[in-house]
Backbone as CSV, one residue per row, in Angstrom:
resi,resn,N_x,N_y,N_z,CA_x,CA_y,CA_z,C_x,C_y,C_z
1,UNK,57.701,75.144,-6.063,57.059,74.593,-4.861,57.470,75.432,-3.657
2,UNK,56.494,75.785,-2.822,56.792,76.596,-1.647,57.610,75.800,-0.650
3,UNK,58.375,76.515,0.169,59.225,75.881,1.170,58.362,75.198,2.229
4,UNK,58.799,74.033,2.659,58.055,73.295,3.685,58.074,74.049,5.009
5,UNK,56.947,74.013,5.707,56.871,74.646,7.018,57.765,73.907,8.004
6,UNK,58.386,74.699,8.852,59.180,74.148,9.941,58.300,74.120,11.182
7,UNK,58.068,72.929,11.701,57.115,72.728,12.797,57.840,72.106,13.985
8,UNK,57.714,72.737,15.140,58.219,72.181,16.388,57.063,71.493,17.114
9,UNK,57.266,70.247,17.513,56.261,69.518,18.282,56.787,69.326,19.694
10,UNK,56.147,69.960,20.675,56.505,69.680,22.060,55.850,68.363,22.456
11,UNK,56.608,67.537,23.180,56.092,66.207,23.471,56.186,65.285,22.279
12,UNK,57.168,65.524,21.418,57.284,64.728,20.202,57.589,63.262,20.443
13,UNK,58.124,62.937,21.629,58.414,61.541,21.949,57.219,60.817,22.560
14,UNK,56.141,61.541,22.801,54.941,60.935,23.371,54.090,60.254,22.314
15,UNK,52.933,59.777,22.738,52.070,59.014,21.841,51.611,59.828,20.638
16,UNK,50.940,60.956,20.883,50.426,61.747,19.763,51.577,62.326,18.958
17,UNK,52.623,62.791,19.641,53.779,63.306,18.928,54.365,62.285,17.985
18,UNK,54.475,61.045,18.426,55.020,59.980,17.585,54.133,59.729,16.369
19,UNK,52.818,59.785,16.575,51.884,59.598,15.458,52.056,60.716,14.429
20,UNK,52.173,61.950,14.912,52.312,63.080,13.985,53.631,63.022,13.231
21,UNK,54.702,62.647,13.920,55.989,62.525,13.229,55.905,61.469,12.135
22,UNK,55.295,60.344,12.453,55.178,59.267,11.471,54.341,59.678,10.265
23,UNK,53.252,60.410,10.510,52.271,60.647,9.450,52.412,61.995,8.744
24,UNK,53.160,62.932,9.330,53.231,64.271,8.749,54.636,64.692,8.334
25,UNK,55.634,63.836,8.555,57.007,64.223,8.229,57.224,64.406,6.735
26,UNK,56.373,63.811,5.916,56.511,64.008,4.476,55.980,65.370,4.033
27,UNK,55.326,66.074,4.949,54.710,67.364,4.618,55.440,68.544,5.258
28,UNK,55.982,68.337,6.458,56.635,69.404,7.210,58.038,68.970,7.633
29,UNK,58.892,69.964,7.881,60.171,69.715,8.539,59.916,69.773,10.044
30,UNK,59.926,68.617,10.688,59.492,68.504,12.078,60.690,68.362,13.006
31,UNK,60.627,69.099,14.110,61.571,68.957,15.211,60.784,68.624,16.459
32,UNK,61.271,67.675,17.233,60.656,67.328,18.516,61.372,68.058,19.642
33,UNK,60.585,68.550,20.585,61.124,69.076,21.842,60.509,68.258,22.968
34,UNK,61.348,67.562,23.724,60.833,66.671,24.756,61.945,66.410,25.765
35,UNK,61.609,65.680,26.812,62.595,65.304,27.818,63.500,64.182,27.334
36,UNK,63.139,63.570,26.211,63.975,62.544,25.610,63.867,62.662,24.097
37,UNK,64.783,62.017,23.392,64.761,62.075,21.938,63.568,61.312,21.374
38,UNK,63.050,61.811,20.273,61.944,61.158,19.575,62.479,60.366,18.393
39,UNK,61.784,59.312,18.056,62.143,58.529,16.881,61.649,59.233,15.613
40,UNK,62.496,59.271,14.602,62.054,59.721,13.294,62.083,61.203,13.040
41,UNK,62.632,61.988,13.969,62.677,63.433,13.775,63.886,64.004,14.500
42,UNK,64.339,65.148,14.017,65.353,65.896,14.761,64.823,66.177,16.160
43,UNK,65.665,66.013,17.165,65.187,66.133,18.540,65.999,67.164,19.318
44,UNK,65.294,67.978,20.066,65.883,68.866,21.049,65.418,68.379,22.411
45,UNK,66.355,68.068,23.278,66.021,67.576,24.607,66.092,68.743,25.584
46,UNK,64.998,68.960,26.297,64.963,70.076,27.229,63.687,70.070,28.039
47,UNK,63.597,71.031,28.961,62.494,71.139,29.908,61.655,72.358,29.558
48,UNK,60.384,72.154,29.311,59.486,73.249,28.929,59.280,74.274,30.034
49,UNK,59.620,73.943,31.251,59.427,74.903,32.342,60.530,75.957,32.378
50,UNK,61.509,75.855,31.488,62.623,76.807,31.431,62.460,77.669,30.179
51,UNK,62.058,78.922,30.365,61.690,79.780,29.243,62.834,79.975,28.258
52,UNK,64.048,80.177,28.736,65.154,80.417,27.818,65.433,79.204,26.943
53,UNK,65.252,78.010,27.505,65.435,76.781,26.736,64.349,76.661,25.670
54,UNK,63.128,76.972,26.039,62.022,76.908,25.087,62.214,77.930,23.978
55,UNK,62.647,79.117,24.342,62.846,80.161,23.340,63.897,79.734,22.315
56,UNK,64.948,79.097,22.774,65.984,78.621,21.872,65.440,77.536,20.940
57,UNK,64.621,76.637,21.472,64.074,75.543,20.671,63.078,76.042,19.629
58,UNK,62.290,77.042,19.979,61.238,77.554,19.099,61.813,78.362,17.941
59,UNK,62.945,79.005,18.164,63.522,79.907,17.163,63.655,79.212,15.809
60,UNK,63.244,79.924,14.766,63.388,79.425,13.407,62.242,78.576,12.903
61,UNK,61.217,78.388,13.718,60.079,77.568,13.304,58.902,78.450,12.876
62,UNK,58.115,77.926,11.951,56.916,78.633,11.498,55.732,78.397,12.418
63,UNK,55.685,77.210,13.026,54.535,76.840,13.860,55.003,75.902,14.967
64,UNK,54.229,75.881,16.036,54.470,74.979,17.158,53.191,74.185,17.415
65,UNK,53.331,72.884,17.540,52.244,72.029,18.008,52.571,71.687,19.458
66,UNK,51.773,72.209,20.365,52.088,72.067,21.795,51.270,70.926,22.390
67,UNK,51.942,69.772,22.537,51.324,68.576,23.096,51.777,68.298,24.521
68,UNK,52.997,68.657,24.853,53.621,68.212,26.102,52.858,68.729,27.321
69,UNK,52.660,67.828,28.284,51.948,68.174,29.519,51.976,66.955,30.432
70,UNK,51.624,67.171,31.703,51.186,66.046,32.514,49.801,65.695,31.982
71,UNK,49.685,64.561,31.318,48.452,64.253,30.593,47.420,63.536,31.447
72,UNK,47.700,63.312,32.717,46.734,62.642,33.583,45.575,63.570,33.913
73,UNK,44.359,63.086,33.726,43.183,63.880,34.103,43.137,64.123,35.604
74,UNK,43.861,63.305,36.380,43.909,63.451,37.836,45.225,64.087,38.305
75,UNK,45.894,64.832,37.442,47.178,65.433,37.783,47.090,66.244,39.071
76,UNK,48.084,66.078,39.929,48.166,66.877,41.151,48.598,68.300,40.804
77,UNK,48.299,69.221,41.727,48.513,70.632,41.449,49.958,70.964,41.107
78,UNK,50.919,70.478,41.883,52.311,70.858,41.660,52.779,70.432,40.269
79,UNK,52.379,69.239,39.847,52.756,68.776,38.519,52.051,69.581,37.435
80,UNK,50.752,69.821,37.612,50.013,70.607,36.619,50.573,72.027,36.514
81,UNK,50.951,72.602,37.639,51.499,73.960,37.624,52.752,74.029,36.768
82,UNK,53.691,73.115,36.994,54.953,73.136,36.248,54.770,72.693,34.807
83,UNK,54.127,71.559,34.612,54.126,70.907,33.305,53.022,71.380,32.371
84,UNK,51.990,72.002,32.924,50.862,72.439,32.105,50.720,73.967,32.093
85,UNK,50.639,74.584,33.252,50.418,76.034,33.288,51.688,76.795,32.886
86,UNK,52.779,76.596,33.611,54.010,77.343,33.324,54.539,76.987,31.940
87,UNK,54.531,75.715,31.608,55.065,75.304,30.316,54.249,75.869,29.155
88,UNK,52.944,75.929,29.299,52.116,76.487,28.238,52.367,77.982,28.078
89,UNK,52.506,78.693,29.196,52.893,80.112,29.100,54.218,80.247,28.354
90,UNK,55.184,79.413,28.701,56.504,79.507,28.069,56.420,79.274,26.565
91,UNK,55.578,78.342,26.130,55.432,78.083,24.698,54.858,79.298,23.985
92,UNK,53.818,79.893,24.536,53.223,81.069,23.883,54.168,82.266,23.927
93,UNK,54.803,82.483,25.050,55.703,83.629,25.166,56.918,83.458,24.253
94,UNK,57.498,82.260,24.235,58.641,82.016,23.360,58.243,82.138,21.895
95,UNK,57.049,81.669,21.551,56.582,81.769,20.167,56.396,83.221,19.765
96,UNK,55.875,84.026,20.663,55.725,85.465,20.382,57.084,86.088,20.126
97,UNK,58.041,85.827,20.985,59.363,86.430,20.864,60.069,85.989,19.594
98,UNK,59.831,84.735,19.163,60.528,84.174,18.008,59.832,84.476,16.686
99,UNK,58.665,85.111,16.738,57.946,85.420,15.509,57.263,84.231,14.874
100,UNK,56.928,83.212,15.674,56.170,82.064,15.181,54.799,82.537,14.699
101,UNK,54.312,81.948,13.635,53.043,82.399,13.069,51.828,81.775,13.748
102,UNK,51.961,80.523,14.219,50.783,79.848,14.783,51.201,78.804,15.806
103,UNK,50.410,78.698,16.868,50.509,77.609,17.834,49.250,76.761,17.709
104,UNK,49.431,75.462,17.552,48.323,74.514,17.629,48.412,73.871,19.008
105,UNK,47.424,74.143,19.834,47.449,73.742,21.246,46.582,72.506,21.455
106,UNK,47.177,71.490,22.054,46.422,70.289,22.405,45.621,70.562,23.667
107,UNK,44.415,71.092,23.471,43.490,71.238,24.579,42.831,69.876,24.809
108,UNK,41.719,69.867,25.505,41.101,68.586,25.857,39.628,68.779,26.158
109,UNK,38.876,67.711,25.925,37.478,67.715,26.357,37.366,67.802,27.875
110,UNK,38.469,67.577,28.600,38.418,67.722,30.062,38.249,69.182,30.492
111,UNK,38.424,70.127,29.579,38.119,71.525,29.894,36.633,71.720,30.151
112,UNK,35.833,70.779,29.662,34.379,70.829,29.850,33.866,69.509,30.418
113,UNK,34.751,68.770,31.085,34.402,67.435,31.560,33.359,67.392,32.652
114,UNK,33.028,68.540,33.253,31.979,68.552,34.260,30.636,68.102,33.733
115,UNK,30.450,68.180,32.410,29.193,67.728,31.816,29.015,66.220,31.919
116,UNK,30.093,65.489,32.179,29.966,64.042,32.329,29.159,63.667,33.572
117,UNK,28.939,64.627,34.452,28.137,64.387,35.649,26.640,64.417,35.349
118,UNK,26.264,64.952,34.210,24.871,65.263,33.919,24.260,64.282,32.922
119,UNK,22.942,64.092,33.046,22.201,63.373,32.005,21.990,64.312,30.817
120,UNK,21.955,63.772,29.627,22.005,62.357,29.253,23.415,61.811,29.068
121,UNK,24.425,62.709,29.135,25.771,62.318,28.701,26.414,61.313,29.651
122,UNK,26.031,61.329,30.932,26.634,60.371,31.857,26.226,58.937,31.509
123,UNK,25.092,58.772,30.841,24.695,57.426,30.415,25.677,56.875,29.375
124,UNK,26.204,57.761,28.526,27.197,57.337,27.539,28.492,56.951,28.236
125,UNK,28.925,57.765,29.189,30.149,57.472,29.938,30.046,56.104,30.610
126,UNK,28.857,55.787,31.121,28.648,54.531,31.844,28.295,53.358,30.930
127,UNK,28.183,53.613,29.636,27.841,52.544,28.706,26.388,52.143,28.736
128,UNK,25.534,53.007,29.251,24.100,52.710,29.334,23.402,53.226,28.077
129,UNK,23.821,52.703,26.937,23.302,53.193,25.663,21.806,52.941,25.523
130,UNK,21.295,51.906,26.201,19.878,51.582,26.109,18.974,52.643,26.701
131,UNK,19.524,53.552,27.504,18.723,54.634,28.070,18.580,55.814,27.118
132,UNK,19.220,55.735,25.963,19.200,56.821,24.995,18.768,56.298,23.633
133,UNK,18.279,57.195,22.807,18.019,56.894,21.411,19.094,57.566,20.576
134,UNK,19.790,56.778,19.780,20.882,57.337,18.984,20.379,58.464,18.098
135,UNK,21.075,59.592,18.139,20.714,60.751,17.331,19.618,61.602,17.922
136,UNK,19.123,61.236,19.111,17.991,61.954,19.706,18.358,62.525,21.079
137,UNK,19.594,62.939,21.227,20.018,63.645,22.442,20.949,64.766,22.001
138,UNK,21.034,65.844,22.780,21.837,66.992,22.335,23.328,66.722,22.450
139,UNK,24.070,67.162,21.443,25.519,67.169,21.512,25.989,68.493,22.110
140,UNK,27.106,68.453,22.772,27.677,69.645,23.379,28.689,70.266,22.423
141,UNK,28.645,71.587,22.295,29.552,72.238,21.361,30.421,73.275,22.072
142,UNK,31.175,74.042,21.276,32.178,74.952,21.834,31.571,76.162,22.526
143,UNK,30.252,76.353,22.435,29.610,77.462,23.146,29.275,77.100,24.590
144,UNK,29.480,75.838,24.972,29.130,75.407,26.325,30.067,76.014,27.355
145,UNK,29.558,76.087,28.556,30.323,76.605,29.690,31.610,75.812,29.900
146,UNK,32.670,76.510,30.284,33.887,75.833,30.738,33.576,75.138,32.061
147,UNK,33.809,73.816,32.103,33.542,73.040,33.319,34.654,72.003,33.510
148,UNK,35.839,72.433,33.912,36.945,71.482,34.066,36.627,70.430,35.121
149,UNK,37.193,69.233,34.908,36.976,68.154,35.864,38.252,67.835,36.648
150,UNK,39.169,68.799,36.723,40.397,68.625,37.481,41.388,69.713,37.106
151,UNK,42.577,69.670,37.724,43.597,70.654,37.394,44.055,70.513,35.944
152,UNK,44.060,69.279,35.438,44.414,69.062,34.041,43.442,69.812,33.125
153,UNK,42.146,69.588,33.316,41.152,70.276,32.509,41.227,71.782,32.664
154,UNK,41.504,72.244,33.892,41.649,73.678,34.133,42.828,74.231,33.346
155,UNK,43.917,73.467,33.280,45.092,73.939,32.537,44.790,74.057,31.049
156,UNK,43.909,73.204,30.549,43.567,73.269,29.136,42.688,74.483,28.837
157,UNK,41.747,74.786,29.729,40.949,75.998,29.562,41.838,77.241,29.648
158,UNK,42.824,77.206,30.535,43.803,78.292,30.663,44.566,78.479,29.359
159,UNK,45.000,77.384,28.736,45.721,77.483,27.473,44.887,78.121,26.386
160,UNK,43.589,77.805,26.348,42.698,78.433,25.373,42.598,79.936,25.610
161,UNK,42.492,80.322,26.885,42.415,81.751,27.218,43.730,82.456,26.890
162,UNK,44.841,81.805,27.187,46.150,82.386,26.898,46.313,82.603,25.400
163,UNK,45.868,81.632,24.615,45.949,81.777,23.168,45.137,82.957,22.665
164,UNK,43.973,83.185,23.259,43.154,84.324,22.868,43.873,85.637,23.162
165,UNK,44.491,85.706,24.321,45.249,86.912,24.695,46.405,87.164,23.738
166,UNK,47.188,86.134,23.436,48.341,86.321,22.554,47.909,86.645,21.125
167,UNK,46.744,86.184,20.707,46.238,86.564,19.398,45.822,88.025,19.375
168,UNK,45.038,88.445,20.346,44.509,89.807,20.358,45.587,90.864,20.563
169,UNK,46.551,90.589,21.432,47.497,91.621,21.836,48.913,91.426,21.309
170,UNK,49.203,90.254,20.747,50.558,90.013,20.240,50.583,89.432,18.830
171,UNK,49.429,89.261,18.205,49.375,88.837,16.822,49.777,87.401,16.563
172,UNK,49.720,86.565,17.594,50.088,85.153,17.455,48.823,84.325,17.270
173,UNK,48.657,83.740,16.101,47.491,82.903,15.823,47.574,81.600,16.619
174,UNK,46.416,81.108,17.057,46.407,79.808,17.736,45.095,79.080,17.460
175,UNK,45.225,77.768,17.304,44.080,76.888,17.121,44.140,75.843,18.225
176,UNK,43.015,75.641,18.886,42.959,74.821,20.094,42.056,73.621,19.841
177,UNK,42.631,72.435,19.920,41.910,71.198,19.631,41.561,70.492,20.932
178,UNK,40.270,70.395,21.231,39.823,69.678,22.429,39.803,68.182,22.105
179,UNK,40.981,67.609,22.241,41.214,66.239,21.808,40.473,65.263,22.712
180,UNK,39.897,64.246,22.071,39.219,63.194,22.818,40.221,62.206,23.393
181,UNK,40.219,60.971,22.920,41.097,59.940,23.453,41.821,59.264,22.294
182,UNK,43.126,59.528,22.216,43.977,58.852,21.245,44.550,57.624,21.942
183,UNK,44.243,56.460,21.410,44.579,55.190,22.049,45.804,54.592,21.371
184,UNK,46.759,54.124,22.155,48.036,53.672,21.586,47.851,52.592,20.528
185,UNK,46.976,51.619,20.770,46.788,50.565,19.770,45.625,50.867,18.835
186,UNK,45.107,52.088,18.907,44.088,52.597,17.979,42.820,51.759,18.000
187,UNK,42.476,51.242,19.162,41.284,50.405,19.325,40.584,50.826,20.620
188,UNK,39.414,51.482,20.519,38.751,52.016,21.704,37.752,51.066,22.354
189,UNK,37.721,49.807,21.971,36.630,48.926,22.383,36.776,48.371,23.793
190,UNK,37.667,48.960,24.597,37.828,48.493,25.973,36.926,49.226,26.955
191,UNK,36.203,50.283,26.504,35.280,50.974,27.412,34.306,51.830,26.610
192,UNK,33.117,52.077,27.140,32.173,52.938,26.437,32.658,54.377,26.351
193,UNK,33.376,54.838,27.382,33.913,56.192,27.369,34.905,56.356,26.215
194,UNK,35.752,55.341,26.031,36.697,55.390,24.915,35.972,55.386,23.572
195,UNK,34.898,54.617,23.456,34.119,54.611,22.212,33.606,56.009,21.885
196,UNK,33.185,56.726,22.897,32.637,58.061,22.677,33.715,59.068,22.300
197,UNK,34.879,58.973,22.951,35.907,60.006,22.837,36.983,59.699,21.798
198,UNK,36.967,58.506,21.221,38.064,58.059,20.370,38.391,59.046,19.261
199,UNK,39.692,59.357,19.143,40.241,60.084,18.005,41.320,59.190,17.410
200,UNK,41.060,58.657,16.238,41.969,57.679,15.642,43.286,58.330,15.246
201,UNK,44.275,57.488,14.986,45.593,57.996,14.614,45.532,58.817,13.334
202,UNK,44.815,58.319,12.328,44.789,59.095,11.091,43.927,60.346,11.222
203,UNK,42.920,60.325,12.114,42.115,61.535,12.301,42.857,62.596,13.103
204,UNK,43.671,62.193,14.086,44.447,63.201,14.819,45.489,63.824,13.898
205,UNK,46.058,63.028,12.993,46.997,63.592,12.025,46.292,64.548,11.075
206,UNK,45.084,64.171,10.639,44.356,65.036,9.711,44.012,66.379,10.343
207,UNK,43.449,66.363,11.540,42.993,67.630,12.117,44.167,68.510,12.530
208,UNK,45.298,67.898,12.868,46.489,68.701,13.141,47.001,69.345,11.859
209,UNK,47.030,68.577,10.779,47.445,69.130,9.485,46.551,70.285,9.067
210,UNK,45.246,70.111,9.202,44.316,71.177,8.831,44.522,72.422,9.683
211,UNK,44.851,72.239,10.949,45.096,73.375,11.832,46.370,74.112,11.441
212,UNK,47.398,73.357,11.085,48.649,73.984,10.660,48.486,74.718,9.332
213,UNK,47.667,74.181,8.445,47.543,74.729,7.096,46.381,75.703,6.928
214,UNK,45.611,75.943,7.986,44.530,76.927,7.882,45.120,78.278,7.470
215,UNK,44.386,79.064,6.692,44.944,80.329,6.187,45.321,81.284,7.324
216,UNK,46.228,82.194,7.010,46.686,83.154,8.020,45.540,83.981,8.580
217,UNK,44.484,84.140,7.798,43.325,84.914,8.256,42.561,84.208,9.372
218,UNK,42.816,82.921,9.546,42.172,82.151,10.612,42.993,82.361,11.884
219,UNK,42.602,83.333,12.667,43.444,83.797,13.748,43.322,82.965,15.029
220,UNK,42.115,82.470,15.313,41.892,81.799,16.594,40.681,80.901,16.476
221,UNK,40.744,79.740,17.121,39.586,78.857,17.127,39.736,77.754,18.160
222,UNK,38.589,77.271,18.643,38.517,76.135,19.560,37.634,75.086,18.890
223,UNK,38.105,73.830,18.878,37.384,72.780,18.172,37.425,71.475,18.957
224,UNK,36.267,70.817,19.073,36.265,69.448,19.572,36.841,68.543,18.489
225,UNK,37.647,67.593,18.937,38.356,66.727,17.996,38.197,65.281,18.431
226,UNK,37.226,64.598,17.832,37.077,63.155,17.970,36.840,62.585,16.575
227,UNK,36.898,61.290,16.464,36.432,60.660,15.238,34.898,60.722,15.218
228,UNK,34.297,60.258,14.134,32.845,60.410,13.969,32.119,59.255,14.655
229,UNK,32.245,59.199,15.969,31.796,58.046,16.744,30.280,58.019,16.911
230,UNK,29.750,56.815,17.003,28.306,56.638,17.077,27.720,57.310,18.313
231,UNK,28.336,57.084,19.479,27.803,57.614,20.727,28.643,58.797,21.202
232,UNK,28.818,59.752,20.301,29.617,60.924,20.662,28.861,61.810,21.644
233,UNK,29.602,62.549,22.435,29.070,63.557,23.346,29.320,64.954,22.788
234,UNK,30.477,65.116,22.141,30.922,66.429,21.691,30.675,66.600,20.192
235,UNK,30.166,67.759,19.832,29.804,68.070,18.458,31.062,68.472,17.676
236,UNK,31.340,67.801,16.567,32.501,68.133,15.746,32.128,68.945,14.512
237,UNK,30.931,69.526,14.518,30.457,70.271,13.345,31.320,71.491,13.044
238,UNK,31.778,72.174,14.086,32.580,73.372,13.845,33.904,73.012,13.181
239,UNK,34.523,71.925,13.619,35.772,71.493,12.966,35.520,71.134,11.505
240,UNK,34.367,70.540,11.235,34.022,70.222,9.846,33.894,71.495,9.009
241,UNK,33.128,72.462,9.510,32.792,73.630,8.695,33.934,74.630,8.594
242,UNK,34.705,74.800,9.662,35.728,75.846,9.654,37.111,75.334,9.264
243,UNK,37.425,74.087,9.583,38.736,73.542,9.233,38.685,72.601,8.045
244,UNK,37.482,72.135,7.684,37.373,71.147,6.616,37.663,69.735,7.080
245,UNK,37.494,69.490,8.377,37.767,68.177,8.960,36.762,67.151,8.451
246,UNK,37.272,66.031,7.959,36.434,64.931,7.490,36.952,63.640,8.113
247,UNK,36.482,63.307,9.315,37.019,62.113,9.981,36.863,60.873,9.117
248,UNK,37.894,60.046,9.140,37.886,58.809,8.363,37.435,57.616,9.187
249,UNK,37.368,57.764,10.483,37.066,56.642,11.359,35.885,56.962,12.264
250,UNK,35.254,55.894,12.777,34.087,56.036,13.645,33.975,54.799,14.527
251,UNK,33.875,55.005,15.823,33.673,53.891,16.746,32.191,53.551,16.812
252,UNK,31.897,52.267,16.979,30.518,51.819,17.119,30.099,51.745,18.573
253,UNK,29.350,50.703,18.937,28.844,50.601,20.299,29.259,49.324,21.012
254,UNK,30.018,48.470,20.357,30.415,47.215,20.976,31.688,47.421,21.800
255,UNK,31.659,46.953,23.047,32.847,47.064,23.889,32.893,45.884,24.852
256,UNK,34.103,45.592,25.301,34.334,44.616,26.355,35.180,45.315,27.399
257,UNK,34.644,45.511,28.588,35.359,46.273,29.614,36.713,45.645,29.918
258,UNK,37.729,46.476,29.866,39.095,46.029,30.137,39.909,47.268,30.499
259,UNK,41.048,47.086,31.149,41.912,48.236,31.428,42.418,48.866,30.131
260,UNK,42.676,50.163,30.130,43.284,50.767,28.945,44.636,50.130,28.655
261,UNK,45.097,50.182,27.406,46.445,49.716,27.095,47.475,50.394,28.002
262,UNK,48.583,49.727,28.299,49.545,50.276,29.263,49.983,51.711,28.958
263,UNK,50.190,52.050,27.699,50.663,53.393,27.374,49.587,54.457,27.572
264,UNK,48.340,54.032,27.754,47.234,54.980,27.930,46.822,55.155,29.376
265,UNK,47.507,54.524,30.300,47.123,54.613,31.709,47.828,55.770,32.391
């Protein structure tokens, strides 16, 4: 049996990090890097904005799953600069120096969130499903224009570009997942937007596993990552065909407007 991959998860104490530790620890030797210790995995406590600290944490790992960031779509510039832009550079640079084979980057649909301003997709965001016919409107795919809807979305587009540079000029493979909405209680029925963007716990674990296990010849890719939701905006066909993604979950159209769960605010 081949040796298990050693995987560092930045933000391992966060929501998605906790899900991956719970669901993938039987497959990989996982270490968390975060501002606090994570449950269920070896933990390194440190600040991603400090390159030497990141380089020390990355050393000895085969792959890095980079989740840590200011995850607010409305992040202010100073926070996004430190926690998203500088920290993402540090992860790629440290991975290059340490000889890491692949970075799986948690990008976001907010890199293209400007499309939410436009018809027909804004009707989905607003829950106006009656203005559309299911299956009879265009889905947006990875060929669409970059249209960030804030500094957070801009930082995610930057991470995708940085990954392309490190692949072409430094031989570091990277796969970029434009993650939808992972909900702490795994129930998106509190808003129509959540129904559209939902990525279930088992689907986020699956697509991360597929990204980590993609062959070495798979050097770079960008993929929308949601469950197979009824009123989706983003096309997941590329993830299906290139990664073998087969979502197990799908949100319907029933919702009752309510605030997001506390951990998702």
